[in-house]
C-alpha positions in Angstrom: 290.1 165.5 142.8 287.3 163.6 141.0 288.2 165.1 137.6 291.9 164.3 138.0 291.1 160.8 139.4 288.9 160.0 136.3 291.5 161.4 133.9 294.0 159.0 135.4 291.7 156.0 135.8 290.2 156.1 132.3 293.4 157.0 130.4 295.4 154.9 128.2 298.3 152.8 129.6 301.3 155.1 129.5 299.0 158.2 128.9 299.4 161.5 130.5 297.1 164.0 132.4 297.6 167.7 132.3 296.1 170.3 134.7 296.0 174.0 134.0 294.7 176.9 135.9 294.2 180.3 134.1 293.1 183.4 136.0 290.7 185.6 133.8 289.4 189.0 134.7 286.1 187.6 136.2 286.8 183.9 136.6 289.3 181.1 137.2 289.4 178.5 134.4 290.7 175.0 135.4 291.3 172.4 132.8 291.9 168.7 133.2 293.1 167.1 130.0 294.0 163.4 129.4 295.2 161.2 126.5 292.4 158.7 127.0 290.1 157.2 124.3 287.7 160.2 124.5 284.0 160.5 125.4 281.5 160.1 122.5 279.6 163.3 121.9 276.3 161.8 122.8 277.5 161.1 126.3 279.4 164.3 127.1 276.4 165.9 129.0 275.3 162.6 130.6 278.7 162.0 132.3 277.7 164.5 135.0 274.5 162.6 135.9 274.6 160.4 139.0 275.5 156.8 138.4 276.0 157.3 134.6 278.9 155.3 133.0 279.9 155.5 129.3 281.0 151.9 129.3 278.9 149.9 131.8 280.7 146.6 130.9 283.8 147.9 132.6 282.2 149.4 135.7 283.5 146.8 138.1 287.0 146.9 136.7 287.3 150.6 137.6 285.4 150.6 140.9 283.3 153.4 142.3 279.6 154.0 141.8 279.4 156.7 139.2 278.9 159.6 141.5 282.2 161.5 141.1 281.4 163.8 138.2 277.9 164.5 139.4 279.6 165.7 142.7 281.9 167.9 140.7 278.9 169.3 138.8 277.0 170.1 142.1 280.0 171.6 143.9 280.9 173.8 140.9 277.3 174.9 140.6 277.1 175.7 144.3 280.1 178.0 143.8 278.3 179.8 140.9 280.5 178.1 138.2 280.2 175.7 135.2 281.7 172.5 134.2 281.7 171.0 130.7 283.5 168.7 128.3 285.5 171.3 126.4 286.7 168.9 123.8 287.0 165.1 123.3 288.4 162.9 120.6 290.3 159.7 120.2 293.3 161.7 121.3 291.9 162.6 124.7 289.5 164.8 126.6 289.5 168.2 128.2 287.1 169.0 131.0 286.9 172.7 131.9 285.6 174.2 135.2 284.9 177.9 135.3 284.6 179.5 138.7 283.7 183.2 139.4 286.4 185.1 141.3 283.8 187.0 143.4 
C-alpha cells in the first residue's frame, strides 16, 4: 500500500501508476512504476530510512511523517525479500519488491 500511495502522491498531475506482479521460479517480483519527476540517485537508498524525505520543503504539503517506505523495507525484509529503486529518471520511477515463494 505504501509504495502505491507514494507513487500516486508524488506523481505529476495527470500522471499514471502501474503495478505488475511477475511470478518467477523462486520468487515473486512486484513492481510499482510512476511517471513522477524521479528520485535523484544520491537519495535512492535513503528513501527507505525512517523520516527521510527527498524534498523537505514540501513535507507538510503531502502529509505523513516519512515512515511509509521504511515500513515497506522492514516488512519485506521480515518476509525474506528485498526492495529497491530499480530505475528512476525524469520520466518516472520503478520500485521493485522481490519476495521468496517459500
